[in-house]
C-alpha positions as MATLAB code, in Angstrom:
seq = 'MPVHTLTLPNFRLQSGWTLPEATLVYATYGELNRDRSNAILYPTSYAAQHPDVDWLVGPGKILDSSRYFVVIPNMFGNGLSSSPSNLPEPFGGPRSPVFTHVDNVAAQFRLVTEELGIERLALAYGWSMGGQQTLHWGALHPERVERIAALCTSARTSVHNLVFLEGLRAALTCDPAWNGERFTARPERGLRAFARVYAGWALSQAFYRKRAYEEYGYGSLEDFLIRDWEASFLRRDAANLLSMIETWKRSDVSDNALFGGDLDRALGAIRAKTLIMPGTHDLYFTPDDARADAERIPRAEFRPIPSIWGHRAGNPSKNPADQDFIKAAIAELLSR';
ca = [
      92.393   91.656  105.897;
      90.747   92.672  103.344;
      92.047   93.878   99.714;
      90.479   96.629   97.473;
      91.189   97.961   93.812;
      90.063  102.044   93.595;
      89.882  102.579   90.034;
      90.752  106.162   89.026;
      89.818  107.421   85.272;
      91.877  109.864   83.508;
      94.459  110.048   86.253;
      96.858  113.013   85.550;
     100.189  112.288   86.579;
     102.831  114.836   87.790;
     104.758  114.502   84.630;
     101.657  115.683   82.488;
     100.525  112.405   81.186;
      97.205  110.859   82.037;
      96.552  107.267   82.342;
      93.308  106.427   81.223;
      92.544  104.272   84.218;
      95.213  104.041   87.196;
      94.357  101.430   90.056;
      95.112  101.711   93.397;
      95.295   98.700   95.716;
      94.994   98.626   99.062;
      94.728   96.507  102.275;
      92.684   97.289  105.411;
      92.872   96.171  109.066;
      90.790   96.842  111.711;
      87.764   98.774  112.053;
      86.890  102.654  111.584;
      85.391  104.052  114.263;
      81.808  105.876  114.256;
      83.275  109.274  113.692;
      86.254  108.227  111.368;
      89.011  109.742  113.657;
      91.014  106.612  113.804;
      92.380  105.786  110.565;
      96.027  105.331  109.893;
      97.861  105.673  106.493;
     100.845  103.198  106.018;
     102.143  103.724  102.438;
     104.728  100.696  101.198;
     108.235  101.218  100.633;
     110.648  100.252   97.948;
     109.844   96.845   96.432;
     107.479   95.934   98.739;
     104.101   94.983   98.608;
     101.270   95.475  101.571;
     102.193   91.374  102.664;
     106.008   92.013  102.983;
     104.990   95.072  105.722;
     101.966   94.509  107.619;
     103.596   92.112  110.074;
     103.636   95.410  112.088;
      99.769   95.687  111.883;
      97.427   93.800  114.617;
      96.218   93.618  117.997;
      98.519   94.979  120.240;
     101.158   95.407  117.429;
     103.129   98.535  116.784;
     100.085   99.665  114.460;
      97.233   98.208  116.808;
      94.457   97.074  114.609;
      92.158   96.671  117.846;
      92.093  100.388  118.468;
      92.902  101.864  114.880;
      91.821  101.311  111.286;
      94.819  100.874  109.263;
      95.161  101.523  105.551;
      98.207  100.275  103.282;
      98.015  101.663  100.188;
     100.454   99.954   97.616;
     102.997  102.559   95.958;
     102.485  103.008   92.188;
     105.151  100.869   90.419;
     105.131   98.187   92.910;
     103.361   95.472   91.061;
      99.772   95.615   92.379;
      98.966   99.350   91.862;
      99.732  100.878   88.246;
     102.940   99.499   87.356;
     104.944   98.640   84.103;
     104.216   94.938   84.908;
     100.396   95.787   84.577;
      99.488   99.040   82.522;
      98.246   98.334   79.140;
      99.355   99.439   75.767;
     100.395  102.145   75.027;
     102.074  102.382   78.266;
     104.424   98.738   78.127;
     108.068   98.684   78.265;
     110.166  102.080   77.360;
     106.547  103.774   77.394;
     105.568  103.474   81.080;
     105.159  106.629   82.686;
     107.283  107.917   85.810;
     105.486  107.881   88.965;
     106.356  110.637   91.651;
     105.489  110.765   95.533;
     102.921  113.597   94.212;
     101.053  111.183   92.009;
     101.160  108.459   94.965;
      99.724  111.266   97.657;
      97.016  112.440   94.920;
      95.684  108.925   94.806;
      95.788  108.232   98.313;
      93.800  111.612   98.970;
      91.503  110.562   96.754;
      91.034  106.786   98.608;
      91.137  108.520  101.941;
      88.556  111.416  101.392;
      86.450  110.233   98.544;
      86.530  106.237   98.839;
      87.060  105.906  102.870;
      85.465  109.374  103.946;
      88.102  110.215  106.272;
      88.544  113.809  106.865;
      91.690  113.505  109.048;
      94.306  110.851  109.590;
      95.133  110.121  113.038;
      98.600  108.832  112.135;
     100.633  109.025  108.574;
     103.444  106.071  109.495;
     106.142  105.161  106.902;
     109.259  103.438  106.584;
     111.825  104.333  103.677;
     109.640  105.347  100.373;
     106.732  105.405  102.609;
     108.151  107.758  105.112;
     108.635  109.782  101.972;
     105.204  109.777  101.089;
     104.038  110.424  104.596;
     105.819  113.577  104.694;
     104.606  114.572  101.264;
     101.046  114.376  103.000;
     102.163  116.302  105.744;
     103.374  119.007  103.720;
     100.638  118.765  100.535;
      97.869  118.394  103.055;
      98.684  119.712  106.335;
      95.188  120.123  107.756;
      94.531  116.354  106.891;
      97.086  114.900  109.302;
      97.263  114.797  113.002;
     100.600  113.134  113.628;
     103.346  112.031  111.073;
     106.111  108.920  112.157;
     108.676  108.980  109.352;
     111.289  106.189  109.921;
     114.764  105.947  108.064;
     113.698  108.382  105.262;
     114.183  111.949  104.133;
     112.225  114.956  102.703;
     114.712  115.410   99.670;
     116.337  112.255   98.004;
     120.357  113.285   98.976;
     123.191  113.395   96.271;
     124.647  110.579   98.160;
     121.425  108.573   98.003;
     121.451  109.299   94.339;
     124.618  107.485   93.926;
     123.795  104.501   95.749;
     120.200  104.311   93.574;
     122.370  104.970   90.355;
     124.498  101.725   91.576;
     121.509   99.711   91.920;
     120.040  100.847   88.461;
     123.772   99.847   86.893;
     123.847   96.505   88.759;
     120.302   95.418   87.254;
     120.561   97.000   83.523;
     123.954   95.164   83.135;
     122.093   92.022   82.714;
     122.245   91.156   78.958;
     118.290   91.026   79.146;
     118.394   94.548   79.046;
     118.576   96.270   75.350;
     119.128   99.970   76.586;
     115.229  100.388   76.523;
     113.577   97.294   78.265;
     114.041   93.801   79.386;
     113.930   91.315   77.032;
     113.810   88.178   79.509;
     113.928   87.645   82.858;
     117.288   89.451   84.407;
     118.409   86.517   86.659;
     121.900   87.651   86.700;
     120.704   91.597   87.140;
     118.384   90.527   90.040;
     121.060   88.496   91.694;
     123.586   91.466   91.409;
     121.105   94.122   92.430;
     120.222   92.087   95.707;
     124.165   91.941   96.308;
     124.667   95.662   96.471;
     121.474   96.422   98.458;
     122.792   93.867  101.090;
     126.027   96.046  101.477;
     124.114   99.532  101.730;
     120.838   98.360  103.727;
     122.637   96.786  106.721;
     125.409   98.233  108.419;
     129.433   97.616  108.935;
     128.639   96.817  112.411;
     125.850   94.222  111.427;
     128.225   92.568  109.325;
     131.156   92.521  111.541;
     129.123   90.928  114.328;
     127.696   88.485  111.966;
     124.249   89.456  113.283;
     122.728   87.365  110.296;
     123.779   83.963  112.206;
     121.463   84.607  115.129;
     118.577   84.487  112.714;
     119.231   81.118  111.336;
     121.784   81.817  108.662;
     124.780   79.341  108.532;
     127.020   81.519  106.493;
     127.335   85.365  104.736;
     126.732   83.526  101.280;
     123.604   81.373  102.837;
     122.276   84.908  104.210;
     122.865   86.664  100.707;
     121.158   84.124   98.753;
     118.232   83.086  101.217;
     117.310   86.383  102.356;
     118.646   89.163   99.814;
     118.447   87.182   96.597;
     115.202   85.503   97.283;
     113.924   88.784   97.920;
     114.325   90.465   94.825;
     114.150   87.297   92.615;
     110.287   87.510   93.059;
     110.184   91.350   91.893;
     109.413   92.234   88.203;
     112.637   94.257   87.100;
     111.153   96.954   85.104;
     108.972   97.499   88.366;
     112.181   97.702   90.252;
     113.547  100.300   87.789;
     109.910  102.073   87.853;
     110.286  102.557   91.892;
     114.080  103.710   91.733;
     112.856  106.907   89.365;
     110.288  107.546   91.890;
     112.855  107.542   95.048;
     115.361  109.909   92.843;
     112.584  112.344   92.589;
     111.525  112.231   95.850;
     111.416  116.225   97.153;
     108.417  117.399   99.303;
     109.193  120.680   97.777;
     109.115  119.869   93.931;
     105.488  120.701   93.007;
     103.536  123.839   91.977;
     103.014  124.463   95.786;
     106.316  125.120   97.128;
     108.356  125.377   93.644;
     111.510  124.038   94.948;
     111.621  125.782   98.423;
     112.491  122.934  101.007;
     112.276  125.076  103.813;
     108.906  126.506  103.124;
     107.350  122.977  102.221;
     108.657  121.524  105.569;
     107.826  124.579  107.480;
     104.098  123.951  106.174;
     103.969  120.661  108.044;
     101.454  121.387  111.158;
     101.507  117.429  112.469;
     102.937  116.406  115.392;
     106.078  114.552  113.728;
     108.571  111.948  114.520;
     111.632  111.861  112.779;
     112.997  108.679  113.272;
     116.456  107.545  111.211;
     118.346  104.383  112.245;
     121.868  105.180  114.049;
     123.612  103.249  111.380;
     121.698  103.858  108.284;
     123.954  104.387  105.453;
     121.880  106.212  102.906;
     119.022  107.911  104.645;
     121.470  109.036  107.068;
     120.871  110.587  110.944;
     122.639  113.816  110.027;
     120.070  114.409  106.820;
     117.317  113.561  108.893;
     118.231  115.678  111.862;
     118.287  118.703  109.086;
     114.444  117.743  108.253;
     113.383  117.669  111.516;
     115.044  121.050  112.506;
     112.666  122.561  109.595;
     109.398  121.020  110.851;
     107.910  123.029  113.539;
     106.450  120.380  115.725;
     108.992  117.742  114.827;
     111.121  115.631  117.231;
     114.064  113.760  116.245;
     114.237  110.383  118.167;
     116.699  108.278  116.004;
     116.521  104.073  116.698;
     119.576  102.835  118.436;
     120.513   99.782  116.245;
     123.312   98.416  114.040;
     120.576   97.337  111.592;
     121.213  100.134  109.250;
     118.370  101.026  107.021;
     116.440   98.010  108.208;
     116.343   99.447  111.905;
     113.105  100.706  110.475;
     111.523   97.913  109.389;
     112.611   95.321  112.030;
     110.553   92.399  111.220;
     113.372   90.058  112.678;
     114.676   92.230  115.525;
     112.627   92.481  118.815;
     114.449   95.102  120.292;
     114.214   97.658  117.435;
     110.391   96.791  117.462;
     110.118   97.478  121.108;
     111.413  100.867  120.402;
     109.535  101.727  117.456;
     106.005  100.479  119.598;
     106.945  102.627  122.419;
     107.833  106.041  120.242;
     104.315  105.185  118.427;
     102.204  104.585  121.815;
     103.758  108.064  122.846;
     102.992  109.927  119.802;
      99.125  108.633  119.515;
      98.634  109.166  123.058;
      99.704  113.160  122.425;
];
């Protein structure tokens, strides 16, 4: 799995700021065919880097690298591509810029068309914030995307989702290391609190009621919260987590110069064959919101994932049943 870095000089952000040098780190899997028609773009999700989400890429897997050339670009703010943790002065600390999905897709467009020479994506596939990016691709570059699979995501971050995100931000910035502008030390207490708040939202009431975590080697609820959730976020940079929250809060496929806030027009511009796949028990990217998005996309199919795994139904690295459901749906989409 080769990992590359694309350097983007004088990269202008949607906010109006210009980074003298933005970097987009990406991984590739499989081989691009002769006519460059077998490319799949798979943007990363919140707090994830490409090694965290590439479990579904490989021969015979959901994204079959024996047939397709899969590209995973790391989202701005995730610690590999340009992020608060790696930006040089004067952009450190409170001067870190706000990244949007318009910025992410602009960088990915340069990668796909200029660096890789791909005219049209066979599929844009994404879960959660990655799914938000795929819908941005479909709206902003409809002629460049043949198919979209958007799992557990939304075209516009809902008000209820914003409340969830504000809770995460509050938990993290309640740490004594937060001085109102930046972290002066590693906020371990804040990261642990952040993880526990997240655990209550990302998995459903049914998941906890059935103690499903015990089926996967966790001896108790506390064991699960510590070894799964706290361990996941303690390895992340807190400033990067805040940066990606800001990106998530601002996600709106219509919030750009092309659509001027008109969500119906933005979703109506998507030409790709599109699968909208919410989790039936997702608490913050709800099936109702996903259905409303699907109804506005001309060639969309609404296909919920029947799972008690909540938001994690869309990234079921530990759940074979949900893997099989998604694999069958993607195989069908790619066969059309």
